C-alpha positions, 0 to 999 in steps of 0.5 A: 746126254751121255754119261761122260758129259753128265759127269763133267756137268756135275764136276763143273757144278761142284767146283762152282759151289766151291767158288771156282768157275771152270770151263767144261772143256777143261774137265777130263773124264776117262773110262776106267781100264780096271773095274776095281777103279770104277767105271769112270775117272777124273784128274780134276782134283790134281789139275785144279788143286792150285786154285785151292792151295791144297793137296789134291786128295784134300781137293778131291774130298771137297769135290766129292762132298759137292757132287750130285750123286744121282746115277752114281753108286759111289765115288772113291779117291785113288792114288795122288787124287784121282776121283773114281766114279762107280755108276748105278746100273740103271744109269747104264741100262737106260741107254738101251731104250735111248739107242733103240729110240734114236737109232741112226741118230744115236751119237749125232750131236745137235747142229752147231751152226759152224761151217767147215770146208774139207778139201781132199783128193784134188788129183790132177784130171790127167788120168785114172785115180792111182791107189796113192790117192786112196788114203787121202780120199778115205781120210778126207771123206771119213773126217767129213762124215765124222764132222757132220755127225758131230753137228758141223755143216760140212762141204766136201770140195775138190780143187781142179788144177786145170790151169797148169802145164799138166793139162797142156801135156794131157792135151798133147798126149791125147792129140798124139794118140788121136793122130796115130789113129789116122796113121800120122806119126806123133810122139807123146811129149817127154812129160806126157801121159802114156796110159791106156786111158789116153788111147781110149780117150783118143778113140772115143774122140775119133768115134764122136767127131771123126777126123774133125780135130785134124782140121781145127785151128787150135786142136790143143785147146779142144783136146784140153777141154775134152780130155779133162772132162773125160778124165774128171768124169772117170775120177768122179765115177771111181770116187763114187765106187769108193763111196766118196762124193764131193759137194763142190768142184772148184776150177783153178782157171775160174778162180784165177779169172777176172784178174784175181791174182792181180787183185790179191797182190793189190790187197797184199801190197803191204806184205810184198817186196822185190828181190833179185827180180822175184816178188816175195811175200813177207810170210815170216812176219807171221808164223812162217820161217822165211819169206816166200816167192810168189812170182819168179824172175821170169814173170811166172807165178809160183803155185803158192800165189793161185793157192792163196787166191783159192783159200781166200775164195773159200773163206769168202764163201762163209766158212768158219774154218777150212781143212786141207787133206794133203800129201806129206810133202806139203809140210812146209806149205802149212805155215806159209798158207796160214800166214797168207790167211792171217794177212787177211785177218783170219785167225791162225787156226782157221786152216787145218792141214791133215798130212797123209803119209805114203802107203805101200801096197803089198801082195804076196809079200811084194810091193806094188809100184806104178807110174801114171805117166808110164801107163802101168799105174795100179788104179783105185778101181783095180784095188777096190775090185780086188780087195773090196771097198770096205777093206780099203776104207777101214784099213786107211781109217784105222791108222793115224794119217801121219804114220806110214802104212803098209796095206796088206792086200792078202790080209784085206781079203782074209776071212778071219779074226786077223782081218780087222774089218772082217772081225767088225763086220762079222760081229754085226752079222752075228747080232743080226742073226741073233735078232732074227732067231729071237724075232718072236720074243718081245724086247725089253728095252728097260735094260733092268735085267742086264747086270752080268760083267760082259753086259755092263761092259758092253753098255758102258761102251755103247754109252760112250759112243757120242763122246768118242764121235766128238773126240774124233771130230775135235782131233780130225781122227777117223782112227778113233772111230775104228778103235771104238769099232774094234773094241765094240766087236770084242765086247759083242763077241765076249757078251755072246760067249758069256751070256745065253741070249735066247732062252725059251725058259726065261723069255723075260731075260731073253727080251732084255738081252735081245734089246741089248743086241739090237742096241749094239747092232745100231751103234756098230752100224753107225760107227762103221758108217762114219768111216764109209764101211758097210754093216752086212746082215749076213757073212 
């Protein structure tokens, strides 16, 4: 059990002894920013003073009298009623052996038996992945990794939009390029795709079947199926390069099969009405600001209708909640989809939508711009090969997805402390180097000789890792992990500069410090893995 969780339990027990039953989640413990204020602090006395009809400082004194002091050196009251905890050194020192024993599993929570579906990327299979999809891929995969580490059963899903006009335009574009290869004049449609990948697909088809497609009765259907499969396979390969692997690929066509839309309309009949030849869904009866068109006057369904079927399909597979990682332009989509699910009896918080703001890629101070249709797109693979997967994954994770991001490609390859991913990875490589230098010294995992300020600060941060993981999982916030990583790297470098780790004249202290180095290396690697970043041994 981590220290913060243990302190929460102590406070909960103290409040219960005072006659007040309080939910553990309502007790907030934070690391103190100033050593003079102890190691950890809580505002419970102020938060629950109304329950006692007393001043917060009086309540704080009452709580302190009931708190189990095991592992705690002393407790002080500060300001209007903050309770500051000063931990005994041995309570922190014990984390060295705990981390080393648990290794890759340190920070991992027990399984919660809760199933979460995370759908992300879901780019139309009409071309190579553009760099614009990279941020959503990194955020969605990092959220999935964090949730899994926090004990949830996570399914990563990709929704294939294979039933719309974009697939027809893809087929017509490939057909035109295929015909060109045989000297036949043909133009790509106005809304078609003109990238080099379209020409490559046409050439691969010619190499495989020659001119057979020219004789087909329905060549468009053939080019649809063939082109989409090739494009999707390429997308999967590019995502694998980006360290993203989906568990499930769901087809829009398959979900719409067997009259799924008609069956869904029948289910929603009490919430449907006609107006001006269009069919509306009464989403305003729930949390939407207005009703939404689900079938236009010409009889075509809006994209909202098959999306309802898709989300209902996901929930029918036994998930407790679902997460959609979508572009920022989907803001108005959230409450209408939540409302549609609420019509099925699902709670409002069943669906969580993470909106991803746009990214500007900068190189030499200039912005990269591209268009998939014009064929001058900068692909995900291009940037991965230029700046590296680690830099892309880390840079995307280190900002809240709701904020715009300028991705400085020059900074991403800079080998200096200005580059946050280099700074973090260098700390890991330094720890590995120290362990290699001290490989003949016996480790002392008790931590009993660790008492220098930089050692204690590092121990406190290591002990906090499980709590940070759970917090990041609760908020679906990968940036909380990169914040932790950066702070850990700073503490590692400070410890290295303050403490002589390997001292042949004091092997006992060296063994204790080397154990701290090993524990720090384990936690840094575990944290980097949560955002899909490697932990190199050498730099």
